[in-house]
N, C-alpha and C positions, 0 to 999 in steps of 0.2 A: 407382472409387477413392473412399474416404471423405475428408472434409475433414481429419480427424485424420491420415490417411496423407499427404496433401499437406503438412500442417504439419510432420510428422515429417521428410519429405524436405528441407524448407527448413532445419530445425534441424540435421540431420546435415550438410547441404552447406555451412553457414556456417563459414568457416575464418578463423583469425586473420590469416593471411598476406594475405587479400583485404580486410581491413578498412582503411579510410582512417585516416591518423594522427589526424585530429581525432576519430574515433569511439573509438579506443583511448584517447586523452587524456581524453575525456569519461567513459569507463568507469572509468578510474582516479580521476577526480575524484568520480564518484558513489560509488565504494567508500569513499574517504576521508570524504566527507560522511556516509555511512551509519554508518561506524564511530564518528564523532563523536557522532551521534545516539544510538547504542547506549550509549556511555559516559555520555551525559547522562541516559539513562533507567535506568541500572544500579541506582541506589539507590532507585528508586521502589517503592512498596508492591506494585504490580502485578508488577514484575520479581522482587522478593524472594519473593512467593508462588509464582510460577512456578518459580523456582530451587529453592526448598525442596521443592516437589511433585515435580519430576523427580529430585531427589536422593533422595527417599524411594522413588520408584518404581524407581530404578536403571536399568541397561541397559548395553549394550556401550559401552566407552570409546573412541569413534571420532571424536567431534567436541567442540569446546570451547565452553563458555558464555563469551561475551565478558566480560572484566573480572574473572572469578572463577577461571579456570583449571580449573573443574569439567569433567570429561570425562563425556560421556553419549552416548546414541545420536544419530545425525544427525537423526533425527526430533524428539527432545526438544530438542536444541540449536537447531534451526531455529525451533521455536516460542518458546522462551525469548528468543532473540536478536531474533526478530521483534517480540515485545512491547516489548522495550527500545527498539528503533528507532522504534516508533510512539508511545511514551509522550509525548514532548514536542510532538508534532505539528510537528516541525521538519524532517522529511526532505523530499526533493525532491518535485516535483509536476508534473503536466501538466494542461492543460485544453482542452476541445473545445467550441465553441459549439453549443448545441442549444435550439431553441424559445425564444429570448430569455434563456436562462440558460447556465450552463456545466456540463458534466459532465467528470469527470476522475478523478484518483486519485494514488497515490504509487507510481511505478514501482520505487523502491528497495526496496519490500517484497519483491521477488523475491530480493534479495541474501542475506538470512539463510539461505534454503534452498540457494542456490548455494554459499555458503561452507561450510555444514555438510556437504554431499555432496562438495564438492571436497576438504575435509580428509579425509573418510573414504576417498576414492579416491586420495589423495595426488596430486591433479591439479597441473599446472603453472599458473603465472600466466596464460599465454596461454589455456589451456583454461578457466580461470575467467572470463576476459574474454569468450571466445566464448559461454559460457553466459549471462553477464549480458546481452550484446547480444541474444541470443535472447529472454530474459525481457523486456527493455525493448521490443523490437520487437513482440512478440506482445501485450504489455499495451497498447501504444499503438494497434495495429491493432484490437484487440478493442473498445476504447472508441470509436474513430472509425467502426466498422462498425455501431454502434447507430443505427437510423433513427427519426426522428419523436419517439419518446417514450423518455425516459431510464429506466434500470433503477430509479432511485429512485422515479419516478412510478409505475412498475409494481409497487412494493412490495418490490424486492430491493435488494441493495447491490453496488456495483461490485467489491468484493473477491472476488466469486464467480468472477472471471476466473482466479483462481489455479488452479482445478481443470482449466482448459484450457491454461494456460500453463506452470505448474510441472512437470507430468509430462514435457513436451518439453525444458525447460531442464535438469532434473536427469537426464533420460534420456540427454541428450547426454554428461553427465559420467560416467554409468554405462556408456556405450558400447552402448546399446541399438540394435537395428536398427529399421527402419521398422515392421515388424509389432509388435514389442514396444512401441514408443512409441504406436502406434495403440491397443493394448490398455490401456496406462497411462492415456491420456486417457479411454478408455471407462470404466475402473474408477473413476477419481476424479470424472469429470464426471457420472456417473450416481448418485452418492451424496451429494454435498455442495453445497447451495446456501446462500447467506447472506441472512438476512432483513433487510429495510430498517430494522427497529426499532432496530438498533444505531447508526444514524446518521440519525435521522428528526426532522423538525420536530415540535414539541409533545411531545417525549420527552426527559427528562434522560438524559445519557450515563452509562455505567458502565465498569468496567475491561474488560468484554467487548468494547468497541469496539476496544481495542488488539489483541485476539486474533482479530479476524474474518479477516484475511488469513493470519496464521500458522496457524490451524487448517485453513483451506482448503488452504494450501500443504503442510501435513502430510499431507493426503489425497493431494496430488499426489506427494509423495515416496513414500508407501506404495504408491500405484498403480504407480509406476515400479519399485519393489523387487519387487512381486508379479509384474509383467509380465516382469521379468528371469528369473523362475523358471518362466514359462509360464502364469501366471494370465491369464485372458481377460476382456475387457469388451466392451460393444457398440461396434463400429467406427464406427457412424453416430450416436454420442451427440450430436453437434452438430446435424446436419442431418436425422436420421432421424425416423420416426414417434414422437411424444411425446418427442422429444429437446429440446435446449436452444432451438433457434430456434423450433420449433413451440409448445412449452409455455410457455416464459418470455418469448420475444420476439414471439409471435403472428405470426411470419413476417417481422418487420421487422428484418432483420439482413443486412448485405451480405457474403455468404459469399465472393464473388469477391475483394473487397478484403481480406478477412481472410487469404486464402491468398496473394494476390499482392502486397499492400502498394501503396505509391505511389512507390517508388524512393528515398525519403528515410529515413535511419536515424532511428527515433523517439527514440533516446537523445540526439540533438542538439536535441530540442525540450523538454528538461527545464529546469525553473526551480527555483532554490534560494531558500530563505526567509531573510529577515533578522529575522523576528519569529516567536516561538513561538506561533503562532495559526493558525486556519483561513486558508487562502490568500486567500479572498475578502475578508477584513477588512483586508488589507495596505494598500489604497488609503487608506481613511479613517483608519487607525491611523498611517500615515506622515504624513499631513497633520496629525493631532492632535499627534503628537510634535514635528513641525516648529514648529507654532504656539506650543505651550507653552514651547518653548525660546527661540524668537526673541523672543517678547513677554513672557517671564518670567511666564507665567500660573500662579497658585497655585490650589490647590483651593478656597480660600475666596473667590476671585474669580469663581468659576463659579456662575451661577444655574441654568443648564440647558444642555443640549447637543442640537442637532438635527443628525442625520446624513442625508445623501443617499447611497444606495448602490445597487448593482446588484440585480436580482431574486434572484439566487442568494444573495447576502449577506443580504438581508432575510429570505428564507425560512429560510435555514440557521442564521443566528446572531441573528435578531431576534424569534424566536417567544417566547411567554410562558414556556415551559419553561426558557429560557436566561436569564430576567431576574434570577433570584437563585441563581446557581450555588453549590453546596456541595461540589463536588469539582473536581479538575483537569480531568477529562475533559469536563465541561460548561463550565467556565470558559474554556477555550481556543477555544470555539465560541460565546461570548456577547459580542456587540458592546457590550451594556450594560456588562458587567464590564470588558472589555478597554479600552474608552474611558475609564472611570473610573480604571483602573490607570495608563493612559498619562498622564493628567492628574496623578495623585497622585505617581507615581514617575518620570515622564519616561523610562520604559523599559518594555518588555514582553518579559521574558525568563524563564528558569528561576527566577531569584531572586524573581520576583514571584508565583509560584505556590506559595503556602504555605497551610497549614491556616487560619492567621489571616485572610489576605486573602480566601480563598474562602468563609469563614464569615461575612464582613461584608457586610451588605446595602448596596449602593451606591445 
């Protein structure tokens, strides 16, 4: 039996009636937080470009673009809404220690795909929560199963987990059986990987950073829709010859843990942000904001700033490419810019990310 088949059995077997109340509560909380992030990213240029593009393309009116009322295909709605959710870098997160650093991601990135397909299928709220819990669980397991060397160090991006998680999550909403889900994972997982350049040190960020998970999730939805009609894919795409574990992970991936988990629902390990910035910056930004307010520190009082931060923060937000950001995507991952903004405005939020501030050399 393939790993994909084992995961399909898990996804099909997860029932709302078996979920602890705290898990249901956290799923509802995550959904509300994600919708808020989508509203916050609605008017962004990235969102508007995506909305206009899918409007021009057209498609079945089966799912809604959040905030606009635009009806489009579930595939298109999932991608547009996914870009909105990621724009502010405000959505929930989780982190796993690895090699002196942290690796993690944003589990709520699965929600736009779940919402779009649930609307298409006219699913109940309980069915949506079931799908979300599957998405969060498998996202968390996937990250925790990476051994020794992170995906980033290997040259990939963690958003590639979408092609192995989303087919199972939306497959549950579509009512796929084990064989169909197995094929859906094989279809999506053998076609789409996400390059690390979208979120790499020494590289400025672009709008494409916001669409890395949405595009991979779209492949997951397409894989599930194709499998529903009988399209097939390699069953052993995860563990087979030249599959994910061999080719991408060089064998360093805990397949047993991926299938079995550790008994704790991963959605309970989610953290929510108070600042619209990369999660690793929150420690020194919170300290900076506290100090400037408590001691009434003004920009003209500051001669220089020296930060001490963790390895992940230093590498991810302190490299030379982040020193003088000229767009939102780079600014929210620049400790230089974020610290200066915290001192100047005593806040780091959506209002601080403007064309004027990101064009100013701090």
